[in-house]
C-alpha positions in Angstrom: 158.5 92.5 89.4 157.7 90.0 92.6 160.3 87.4 93.5 158.8 83.8 93.4 159.6 81.7 96.2 160.9 78.4 94.9 160.0 75.4 97.2 162.0 72.2 97.5 160.7 69.7 95.3 161.9 66.7 97.6 160.8 66.8 101.4 163.5 67.1 103.7 163.6 66.7 107.7 164.8 69.5 109.6 167.9 69.1 111.6 167.2 71.1 114.7 167.1 69.4 118.1 163.5 70.4 118.5 162.9 67.3 116.1 164.7 64.8 118.3 161.3 64.2 119.9 159.5 64.1 116.5 161.6 61.3 115.3 160.0 59.0 117.8 156.8 58.7 115.4 158.5 58.2 112.2 157.8 54.5 112.2 154.2 55.4 111.7 154.6 57.5 108.5 156.4 56.8 105.2 159.7 59.0 104.6 158.0 61.7 102.4 154.9 61.7 104.5 156.9 62.2 108.0 158.9 64.9 106.5 155.9 66.9 105.7 154.1 66.1 108.8 157.2 67.2 110.9 157.1 70.6 109.0 153.4 71.1 109.7 153.8 70.1 113.4 156.7 72.8 113.8 154.7 75.3 111.8 151.7 74.6 114.0 154.0 75.5 117.1 155.3 78.8 115.4 152.1 79.8 114.1 150.0 82.6 116.0 146.2 82.6 114.9 144.2 80.0 113.1 145.6 76.5 112.9 144.5 75.6 109.2 147.1 74.3 106.8 147.1 77.2 104.7 148.2 79.6 107.7 150.7 76.9 108.8 152.5 77.2 105.2 152.1 80.8 105.3 154.4 80.9 108.4 157.0 78.6 107.3 157.3 79.8 103.6 159.9 78.1 101.6 160.8 75.7 104.3 157.3 73.5 103.5 158.5 70.8 101.2 156.9 70.2 97.7 153.7 71.6 96.5 151.2 73.2 99.2 148.7 70.4 98.3 151.0 67.8 99.4 150.8 69.0 102.9 147.1 69.0 102.8 146.8 65.3 101.7 149.0 64.4 105.0 145.8 64.8 106.7 143.2 64.1 104.2 144.5 61.2 102.3 147.7 59.7 103.3 147.8 56.4 105.1 148.9 56.5 108.7 147.2 55.9 112.0 147.0 57.7 115.2 147.2 54.6 117.6 151.0 54.3 117.1 151.7 57.6 117.4 149.9 57.9 121.0 151.6 54.6 122.0 155.1 56.1 120.9 154.2 59.3 122.7 153.2 57.3 125.9 156.4 55.3 125.7 158.6 58.3 125.6 156.9 59.9 128.6 156.9 56.7 130.8 160.5 56.0 129.8 161.9 59.5 130.3 159.6 60.8 133.2 157.8 57.9 134.9 160.2 55.1 134.7 158.7 53.1 137.8 155.9 53.0 139.9 152.4 53.6 139.2 151.4 55.8 136.3 148.7 58.5 137.0 146.3 59.2 134.4 143.3 61.6 133.8 140.7 61.7 131.5 137.8 64.1 130.5 135.7 65.3 127.4 135.9 68.6 125.8 133.7 70.2 123.0 135.7 71.7 120.1 133.4 74.4 118.7 133.0 73.7 114.7 131.3 76.0 112.3 130.0 74.9 109.1 127.5 72.8 107.7 128.8 69.7 106.4 131.6 68.7 108.8 132.0 65.0 109.5 131.1 64.1 113.3 129.6 67.2 114.3 126.9 67.3 117.1 125.2 69.6 119.4 127.1 68.9 122.9 126.9 70.4 126.3 129.8 72.7 126.8 131.1 72.5 130.6 133.6 75.4 129.9 130.8 77.8 129.3 128.3 75.8 131.4 127.7 76.5 135.3 125.3 75.2 138.0 122.5 77.7 136.8 123.2 77.7 133.0 123.8 75.1 130.6 125.5 76.0 127.2 125.5 73.9 124.3 127.7 74.2 121.4 127.8 72.7 117.7 131.1 71.1 117.2 133.1 67.8 118.0 133.3 66.1 121.5 136.7 64.6 122.2 137.6 61.9 124.8 140.9 62.6 126.0 143.4 60.4 128.1 146.3 62.2 129.7 149.4 60.9 131.8 149.9 63.4 135.0 153.7 64.4 134.7 155.4 66.3 137.6 158.1 68.3 136.1 160.9 69.8 138.3 160.0 73.1 137.1 156.4 73.0 138.0 154.7 73.2 141.3 151.7 70.9 140.0 151.5 68.1 137.6 151.0 68.7 134.0 148.4 66.6 132.0 150.0 65.4 128.7 147.4 64.0 126.2 148.6 60.8 124.8 145.2 59.1 123.2 142.2 60.9 121.9 138.9 59.5 120.5 136.1 61.3 118.8 132.3 60.8 120.3 130.2 60.5 117.2 126.4 61.2 117.7 124.2 58.3 117.2 122.8 59.6 114.2 126.5 59.3 112.6 126.9 55.9 114.1 123.6 54.6 112.7 124.6 56.0 109.1 128.0 54.1 109.2 126.4 50.9 110.4 128.7 51.1 113.9 127.4 50.3 117.2 127.3 53.5 119.1 129.6 54.2 121.8 129.5 56.7 124.8 132.1 58.8 126.2 132.8 56.1 129.0 133.0 53.4 126.4 135.6 55.3 124.5 137.6 56.0 127.8 137.7 52.3 128.3 138.7 51.6 124.9 141.8 54.0 125.5 142.5 52.5 128.6 142.6 49.1 127.2 144.8 50.2 124.6 147.4 51.7 127.1 147.0 48.3 128.9 147.9 46.2 126.2 150.8 48.5 125.1 152.7 48.5 128.6 151.8 45.0 130.2 154.2 45.6 133.1 153.0 48.9 134.1 150.2 49.7 136.8 147.9 52.9 136.1 145.4 54.9 138.4 143.1 56.6 136.2 141.1 59.6 137.6 137.8 60.8 135.5 135.1 63.3 136.3 131.5 62.2 137.0 130.7 61.1 133.7 133.3 58.6 133.6 132.4 57.0 137.3 130.1 54.5 135.6 129.4 50.9 136.8 130.6 49.6 133.3 134.0 51.6 133.8 134.5 50.4 137.3 133.7 47.0 136.5 136.6 47.2 133.7 138.8 48.2 136.1 137.9 45.7 138.8 138.5 42.9 136.3 142.2 44.5 135.9 142.4 45.3 139.5 146.0 44.0 139.5 147.2 47.0 137.0 144.0 49.6 136.8 142.4 51.6 139.5 139.5 53.9 138.9 138.8 56.9 141.1 135.9 59.3 140.2 132.5 60.9 141.7 130.3 58.5 143.6 126.5 58.6 144.0 125.3 59.4 147.5 122.3 56.7 146.9 124.2 54.0 145.3 123.1 50.4 146.0 125.9 48.6 148.1 125.8 45.0 149.5 127.9 42.9 151.2 129.9 40.2 149.7 127.8 37.0 148.2 127.5 34.2 150.8 129.5 31.1 150.3 127.6 28.2 148.7 125.9 25.7 150.9 125.4 22.8 148.6 121.6 23.3 148.2 120.2 22.8 145.2 119.3 26.0 142.8 121.1 29.0 141.9 123.7 30.4 144.1 123.2 34.1 145.5 125.1 36.9 143.5 125.0 39.1 146.2 125.1 39.7 150.0 122.4 41.5 152.2 122.0 45.4 151.5 123.9 47.7 153.6 123.3 51.5 154.0 124.0 53.8 151.3 126.9 56.4 151.4 124.5 59.3 152.3 122.7 57.3 155.1 125.9 56.6 156.7 127.3 59.9 156.6 124.1 61.1 158.6 124.9 59.2 161.6 128.4 58.6 161.5 131.4 60.5 163.1 133.4 62.9 160.9 137.2 62.7 160.7 139.1 65.9 159.9 142.2 65.7 157.4 144.5 68.2 155.7 144.7 67.1 152.1 146.2 68.5 148.7 143.3 70.6 147.1 142.6 72.1 143.3 145.7 74.3 142.5 148.1 72.3 144.7 147.4 74.3 148.1 146.6 72.5 151.3 143.0 72.2 152.6 141.4 71.2 155.8 138.6 68.8 155.1 135.9 66.3 157.1 135.5 62.9 155.5 133.4 59.8 156.1 134.4 56.8 154.2 133.3 53.2 153.8 133.5 50.1 151.4 130.8 47.9 149.9 130.0 46.1 146.6 128.4 48.3 144.2 125.7 46.7 142.4 123.8 47.1 139.0 121.3 44.5 137.8 122.7 42.4 135.0 126.5 43.7 135.8 127.3 42.1 139.0 129.4 43.5 141.9 132.4 45.8 142.2 133.9 46.2 145.3 134.4 49.9 146.0 135.9 52.6 148.7 133.7 55.6 148.9 134.6 59.1 150.7 132.5 61.6 151.6 134.3 65.2 151.7 133.0 68.4 153.4 135.3 71.4 152.8 135.5 73.3 155.9 136.2 76.7 154.1 132.8 76.4 152.4 134.1 77.5 149.0 133.4 73.7 147.6 130.2 71.9 147.8 130.2 68.6 149.5 131.3 65.4 147.2 131.4 61.8 147.1 134.3 60.0 145.6 135.0 56.3 145.0 138.0 54.2 144.1 138.1 50.7 142.9 141.1 49.8 145.0 139.9 49.8 148.8 143.4 49.6 149.9 143.7 53.3 149.0 143.5 55.7 152.0 140.7 58.4 151.9 143.4 61.0 151.8 144.9 59.3 148.5 141.5 59.2 146.8 140.8 62.7 147.6 144.3 64.1 146.3 144.2 61.9 143.5 140.8 63.3 142.4 141.8 67.0 143.2 145.0 66.3 141.1 143.1 65.5 138.0 142.2 69.6 137.9 145.6 69.8 135.6 143.6 68.3 132.6 141.2 71.3 132.7 144.0 73.7 132.5 145.4 71.7 129.4 142.1 72.2 127.7 142.3 75.8 128.6 145.8 76.3 127.1 145.1 74.3 124.0 142.4 76.7 123.0 144.4 80.0 124.0 147.9 78.9 122.6 147.6 75.8 120.1 144.2 77.0 118.3 142.1 74.1 119.1 138.9 75.5 117.6 140.6 77.4 114.7 141.0 74.3 112.3 138.6 74.5 109.0 138.7 70.8 108.3 135.8 69.0 107.4 136.5 65.4 105.7 136.4 62.2 107.7 139.9 61.6 107.9 140.9 65.1 108.3 138.4 65.5 111.3 139.7 62.5 113.1 143.3 63.6 112.8 143.8 67.3 113.1 142.5 67.9 116.7 144.1 64.7 118.1 147.5 65.9 116.6 147.1 69.5 118.2 146.4 67.6 121.6 149.6 65.5 120.9 151.2 68.8 120.1 150.6 70.1 123.6 152.7 67.0 125.1 155.2 67.5 122.4 155.7 71.4 123.5 155.9 70.2 127.2 158.3 67.8 126.6 160.7 69.9 124.4 160.5 72.6 126.7 161.6 70.2 129.8 164.8 69.2 127.7 166.0 72.6 127.1 168.8 74.2 129.4 167.5 75.6 132.6 168.7 79.3 131.4 166.1 78.9 128.5 163.5 77.9 130.9 163.1 81.0 132.6 159.9 82.9 132.2 160.1 85.7 130.0 157.2 87.2 131.3 156.6 87.6 135.1 154.0 89.5 137.4 153.3 89.8 140.9 151.9 86.5 142.2 153.2 84.4 139.5 155.2 81.5 141.4 155.7 78.7 138.5 156.2 78.3 135.0 153.2 77.8 132.7 152.6 76.7 129.4 152.7 80.0 128.0 156.5 80.2 129.1 156.8 76.6 127.5 155.8 77.5 124.0 157.3 81.0 124.2 160.8 79.1 124.7 160.1 76.4 122.3 159.2 78.9 119.6 162.4 81.0 120.3 164.4 77.8 120.0 162.7 76.7 116.5 163.4 80.2 114.9 166.8 80.3 115.9 168.0 76.7 115.0 165.5 76.0 112.4 164.2 79.2 110.6 167.5 81.4 111.0 170.0 78.3 110.6 169.7 78.4 106.8 172.8 79.8 105.1 170.8 82.7 103.3 169.4 83.7 107.0 172.3 82.7 109.1 174.8 85.4 108.0 172.3 88.2 108.1 170.9 87.1 111.6 174.6 87.6 112.9 175.0 90.9 111.6 172.0 92.0 113.5 173.2 93.4 117.0 172.4 91.1 119.8 169.7 93.3 121.6 167.8 94.1 118.2 168.1 90.1 117.6 166.9 89.4 121.1 163.8 92.0 120.6 163.2 90.4 117.1 162.6 87.0 118.7 160.5 88.2 121.2 158.4 89.4 118.6 158.4 86.5 116.5 157.8 84.0 119.6 155.0 85.4 121.6 152.9 83.4 123.9 149.4 83.7 122.4 
């Protein structure tokens, strides 16, 4: 006769050290919901494969509190909001890793492929991961707008992009059905940035986005908050640039809103003398480039002027095409503009590792509440794993798997180390497991943990 596993009736919060970071999110939940949310978060780290709730419960077994349906309801029915969680996570990162100085942010959108006919917020979107210059791939699923903090860990050679705030882009059809004004991806990013500015009034931010976020509206928003926010993105070679509006002369009539038209960036590049620089490039290596720079007021009808510094970049090695960048802070040097933009590539690495190690595209939720919560929680879990790994002793942060050419710690090393700590301090710390584990010889115990905590 099969032994029946008895689950705890009342939820209890685990006491392992890895939960110390998750306790920062306790004020956003009731105590029973928080206990179940912690168990689901830890199970999502330990699980290999699909990140469905049923698969998470299968991983932790009797450690999941209450009836299995109570864990399903954490995502679909319980009353809690993602905004306090994002602000608490951002506060923890800024307090421990960016205590002073400007905070460097990176933002982008990514498509989470989701199958099924009745899934909330689903649409057909261009998938930048699977697309190229010659081929455009489209996928049915959700498009997420993600805002990350770039953190330079002492064990890494490049900054890690840690997600803090996430918003779902809804297709126009969904917005019309719900009676909501349609918001584009730049509109959602502006909302995320506004929330961050409101939550941390004493900090200054430098936001870097891809070409999709180099819009005049977002530049105007950064210009209106120029003392606390700077936008860096791709620019348009034929952008309409003007001089500053002339002073008022006292004559009757409406004053001029812009000065005389000045040459566009591509016109300046054709006749300007290029300057050579050594800058940090994608991946952290140094690259020799030629640059041309200038300033001007970017004009858009009905929107006004935005003072920008634009930079033309020519890669001397020929591996990258010529690019135009801009910044809403004209005091930045061309090298700073280029290096800030190339530093945003860490967010692309984050998206790739989210799919590989945290099962971003393996969820099976369909309702509105579950869709709006599941993927953002997985993005936040990426930050939790990275921050927990940074708090481990140095001996536990050593890569378990190395190969020729690997010179830095990767997220696969981080999640492997955190999994090993969770298995040891949570799963095997129970009285019924602890004695049996200590009877196993140490080499066999190490081999067991390696099998339970794979990278993928």
